[in-house]
N, C-alpha and C positions, 0 to 999 in steps of 0.2 A: 443361932444367927441366921442360918438358911431358912428356918421356919418363919422368922420375922420378915425377911426379905420377900419370901413367897407370899406372905399375908399382905404386905404392902403392895406387891405387884397385882395381886388379885383385887385389892381395894381400888387401885388406880384404874384397872381395866373395867371394874364395875361402874366407877364414877363416869368414865369417858364413854361408856356404852349407854348411860342413862338417857341422853338426848335422843338417841336413835330408838330406844325402847318406848319412850314417851310419845315421840312425834310420829313414828311410822304408822301406828294404828289409827291416826286421825284421817279418816277417809276423804273428807271434803277438801283437804289441802292438795293442790297440784304437786306432782312429784318434784318439779324443779324448786318449788318453795320449800318442801320438806328437806331436800338436799342442802339448800342454802342455809336453812335454819339449823340443821344438825351440824354442818361444818362450822358455822359461826359460833354456836354454843360451845363446841369442842375447843375453840381458841380462847375462851374467856379465862380459864384458870392460868394459862400461860401468859396472857396479856396482863392480868393483874400482877403477877410476879414480876414481869418485865417493868411495868410502870411503877411498881413499888421501888425497885432498884434505881430506876431513873429519877424518882423523887429524892432519894438519898443523894445521888450525884448532883442533881440540880440545886438542892438546898445547900449542900456543902460548898459548892463553888460560888453560888450567888452571895452567900455571906462573906465571901472573900473577893468581892467584886473589885476592890482596890488593886488586888494582885492581877486580876484579869486585865484591867485597864493598863497597868504597868507593863505586863508582858506583851499585850497587843500593840502598844505604842513602840516598844523596843524591838520586838521580833516581827511584828506585822503579820502579813499573810500566812507565814508558816505556822505561827502559834494559833491564829484565828481559824485556819482550816482544820488543823489537828483537833482542836477543842470542839469545833462545831460538828465534827464527825461523830462525837458521842451523842447518842440519842437523848435529846432533851429539848423542850420547846421554848425555853426562855432565852437562849444565847443569841439567837438572831435578833430578838427584840432589844436586848442590851446593846448589841453591836450597832443596830440602827440608831438607837438613842444616843450613843456616843458619837456616831458619824454626823448626825444632824447638828451636833455641837462642835463639829470639826476637830474632835479629839483623835479620831481614827482616820487613816487614809482611805481613799476610794478603793484601792486595791485590796486592803484588808477587809473592807465591807463585802466586796465581791467574793473574796475567798471564803468568807463565812457563809454567804448565800449558797455558793456552789457546793460547799462541803456538807451543808445541812441536808439531811435526808428526811426530816420531819418524822412521819409515822411509818415509813417504809421498813426501817430496821426492826422496830417492835413487831410489826406484822410478820416479817420473815422469822424472827426469833420464836414467835408463837407457833410456828409450823416446823417441827424438827426436820422434816424431809426437805426443807428449802433453806436451811441454815447455811449451806455451802455457798449460796448466792451472796451472802453478806460481804465476804472478802473482796470479790471483784468490784462490787458496788462502791464500797468504802475506798478501796485502793484507787480506782479510777477517779472518783470525785475529789479525793484529797490531792492527788498529783495534779489534776486539772486546776483545782482551786489555788494551789501554791504557784503554779506556772502563770495563770491568768493574773493573780494578785500582784506579783512582782512586775510583770510586763505592763500592766495598766499603770502602776505607779511610775514606771520608767518612761512610758510612751505617751500616755494621755496627759496633755499639758493644760487642759482647761481647768481653771481654778474656780471652784464653787463659791458662791456668795456666802459670806459669814452669817451666822444667826443674828437675829435682831437683839437689841439691847434688852427688851422685855424677856426674851427667852433666856438670855444669859443671867438674868437675876435669879433664876431658879437653880439652886445647886445641883450639879449633875447626879450626886448620890441620891438626892430626894427625887429627881426625875426618874431614875431607874427604879427606885422603891415604889413609885406610883404606877409603873407600867404593869400591865397584866399579861400573863401567859395564856395558854390554851385553857378552856373551861372557865375563863374569866377569874382565875385565881391570881392573887398578888404574888410576884416572883419571890418576895422575901417574907412572906406572911404565913408560911406553912410549918412553922416550928412547933406549934402546939400539937399535941397528940391527935386531937380530932381532925385538924386540918391535914396533918401528915397522912392519915389513912383515907380521908375523904377525897382528896384530889386523885389519887390512883384509882379509887372506886369510880369516881365520875368520869375519869379519862377512859377507863376500861369500858364503861357503859357507852360512852360516846363512840369509841372506835368500834365496839361491837355493833352498834346501830349502823355506822357507816359501812362496815363490812357486809352486814346483812342486806342493806339496801342495794349495794352494788352487786352482791351475789344474786339476789332475787331478780334484779333487772337483767343481768347477764344470763341467768338461767332461763328467764322468759324469752329473751331474744334468741338464744341458742335453740330453745324448744320450737321457735317459729322458723328459724332459718335452716335448722337441721343439724349442723355440726359446728364445732369451734372453728374449723377451717373455713367454713362459709362466712362465719362472723368476722374472722380475720381479714377476709377479702373486703368486706364492707368497711372495715377499719383501716383500709389502705396498707395492709401488711406488705412489706417489701417495696413499698412505694417511697421515693425520696421525700414525698410530702409529709409522711407520717412523723418523723422526728421533729420537723419544723412545726407542725400543728401541735404536737404534744408539748413542745417547749413553751408555746403560748398558753396552753392549758395549765402548765406548772406555775405560771405567774399568779393564778388565783390564790389569794392569801387565806387558805383554809386547809387544815390538816386532813380533811376528807379527800383532797386531791391526791396526795401521796398514797393514801390508802387505795383509792380507785386505780391509780396507775400501777401499783404493785399487783393488785388482783388481776388487772387486765394482762399484765405480763405473765403471771402464773397460769392464766387461762390460754396462753399462747395467742393472744389477740394483738398485742403490740410487741415489737422486737426489743432485744436487750438495749440496742442503741437508742430506741425511743424512750425506754425507761430511764436511761441515763440522762437524756435530753430533758425530760420532764422533771426529774428529781434535781437536776442542776439549776433549773430556774425557780424551783420551789423553795423560796426563802421563808415560807410560813408567815407568821404574824409580823415578822421583821419588815416585810415588804409593806404591810399596812402602816407601820410607823413611819417608814420612808415616805409613802404617799402623803400622809397627813401632816408631817412635821418638817420635811425638807423644804425650806423656803425658796430654793433654787430649782424650778421645774425643769430647766434645761439639764441640770446635773442629774436629776432623777431619770430623765429620758436617756441620757448617756449610759447610766448604770443599767437600765432595762435593756437597751439596745445591745450592750456588750453581753449581757446574760443570754439573750435570745440567739445572737449570732454564734457565740462560742458553743453554747449547748447544742444548737442545731448541727454545727459542723462536726462536733465530737460524736453526736448521735449517728450521723451519716457514716462516719468512719467505722464505728462499731457495727452498724447495721450491714454494711457491705464488706466488713473484714478487710478494709484497706490496710496496706502495709503488713497484712497478716497479723494484725494486732491481737485478735482473739486467741491466737495460738499461744500467746504468752501465758495464759492461765492454765494451759495444759501442764505446766511445771507443777502446779498445785493439784493436778488431777481434776480440773474443772473444765467441763465442756460447755461453752456458751452457745 
């Protein structure tokens, strides 16, 4: 048994050393590019395993979307935020589709957006040395999502316009079935064996490319400015403007944004507060559905305004450790 474990360990070490052995001898590549390529390639096996597990979760729950609708209508923000914290790309799309039909409350939709971390969790899961960051990120976002969700339903009295008659003619189940997740895959169309394996592969490739591009750009900039500390100064590190600006960046409906924010945080370029601010406004493709299909633009503006204001305030609280909030994570042995 020990011999088998030793052989497996040696095999894993050999596999993970391959990128370095293959890329380091390429003399014409700059060092920052080599480092970015090696680090990105080393994440690929972990990313594929994570996205394969996410595919199982996403397909299981999407097939039971009638249960999702039932629980979100009955429990609202609490259920929406807890479920949205599971790494998958389709739930914010489903929530937005239900909201524009006025099946969900505004607070529930906001809870889903705030709790969704898009690709941040898979990127952290792919790096074993950073897994400890997942707990504070999920915990903060879920508590914030539940609080904001119920407060918005209680305090914001503006009633959004109902959908048009033409929109209501399409059954809600059919509309959800027609929505696409990331990588342009149908949310309920990956039950076939080929599609089941193809989407995690495509997703892994896409995120690998995002990580590589961001890492190369950061490596080039750091090579020019000298150190990560110098880059952090240019990115307004410790400035009250940083969480506010990052919260606006998070609104861009693309999973590359959460990848970029996570890498910037891991490179000590943005603060933990700014990361929370950006990930809390990052509703992924769900925001795109809201932009395109919500016929009440004032309502959309209210939702976006609440997202930005709440995310910015919470980001500032964590950035400056107001009320000694960061000390709470020392209970779990986590230093932010």
